[in-house]
C-alpha positions as CSV (number, residue, x, y, z in Angstrom):
1,M,16.8,113.8,131.8
2,A,18.5,110.1,130.3
3,F,19.7,109.6,127.2
4,I,19.1,106.1,126.2
5,F,21.8,105.0,123.0
6,S,20.9,101.9,121.3
7,R,23.5,99.6,120.6
8,E,22.3,98.3,116.8
9,K,25.4,98.6,114.9
10,T,23.5,100.4,112.1
11,L,25.0,103.3,110.4
12,G,22.0,105.8,112.0
13,G,23.0,104.7,115.2
14,Q,26.4,104.8,115.2
15,R,25.5,108.8,113.7
16,K,23.0,109.3,116.1
17,I,25.5,108.1,119.8
18,Q,28.1,110.9,117.3
19,Q,25.3,113.4,117.8
20,Y,24.9,113.2,120.9
21,M,28.6,112.9,121.5
22,I,29.5,116.3,119.2
23,I,26.2,118.2,121.0
24,A,28.2,117.3,124.8
25,L,31.8,118.3,123.6
26,L,30.1,121.3,122.0
27,A,28.8,121.8,125.1
28,V,31.7,121.1,127.5
29,L,33.6,123.7,125.6
30,L,30.7,126.5,126.2
31,I,31.7,126.3,129.5
32,T,35.4,126.4,129.7
33,A,35.7,129.4,127.4
34,F,32.8,131.0,129.5
35,I,34.6,129.7,132.7
36,L,38.2,130.9,130.6
37,W,36.8,134.5,129.6
38,K,35.2,135.5,133.3
39,G,39.0,134.4,135.1
40,F,40.4,136.7,132.4
41,A,38.1,139.6,131.6
42,K,37.7,140.5,135.2
43,D,37.1,144.7,135.2
44,R,40.5,145.3,136.4
45,S,39.6,149.4,136.6
46,S,38.0,149.0,139.8
47,K,40.5,150.0,142.7
48,G,40.0,148.4,145.1
49,Q,41.2,144.8,143.5
50,Y,45.1,145.9,142.6
51,A,47.2,147.5,145.3
52,T,49.8,150.0,143.2
53,P,53.6,148.9,144.5
54,R,55.4,150.7,146.7
55,V,58.9,151.9,145.9
56,S,60.9,149.7,148.6
57,L,63.8,152.3,149.7
58,V,66.5,150.5,148.1
59,K,69.2,149.6,150.6
60,K,73.4,149.5,150.1
61,V,74.6,146.3,149.7
62,E,78.2,145.6,151.6
63,I,80.5,142.4,150.7
64,D,82.7,141.1,153.7
65,F,86.5,140.3,151.5
66,G,87.6,139.9,154.3
67,V,86.8,136.3,154.3
68,L,88.8,135.7,151.2
69,Q,92.0,136.5,153.9
70,N,91.7,133.2,155.1
71,K,94.8,130.6,155.4
72,I,92.5,127.5,153.3
73,F,92.4,130.1,150.5
74,E,96.0,130.4,150.5
75,E,96.3,126.6,150.4
76,L,94.5,126.4,147.7
77,E,96.4,129.0,145.7
78,N,99.2,127.3,145.6
79,P,98.3,123.6,145.2
80,P,100.9,120.4,146.0
81,S,103.6,119.6,143.0
82,A,102.3,117.7,140.3
83,I,101.8,112.9,141.2
84,S,104.6,111.5,139.4
85,I,103.4,108.3,137.7
86,P,105.8,105.8,137.4
87,Q,106.6,105.5,133.2
88,Q,106.2,101.4,133.1
89,S,103.1,100.6,134.9
90,G,101.0,96.9,134.0
91,R,101.2,94.7,131.2
92,S,101.7,96.3,127.5
93,N,98.6,94.3,126.5
94,P,95.9,94.0,129.3
95,F,93.8,92.1,126.5
96,I,95.5,89.3,125.8
97,P,95.4,86.4,128.4
98,F,97.5,84.8,131.0
């Protein structure tokens, strides 16, 4: 079944096209709603579909803090002395021409 849209610029022709477009939009919305309904409203009472989660045994976690006794970390605790910046550096007003 082919839809033949008239190329008339009259109000009646435009209304006819709008009616077909509204019907097509409603059909797409109904199909989308049906697909979503079938996807979300499945029968969740079937036992084979979803397995109950097994409780796993909690393992004890041990952290080795011996890594922090490394020599590198001792050097980071005592940073080197501050760098001294000379009092007079550059020009007094760097924006004036030479």
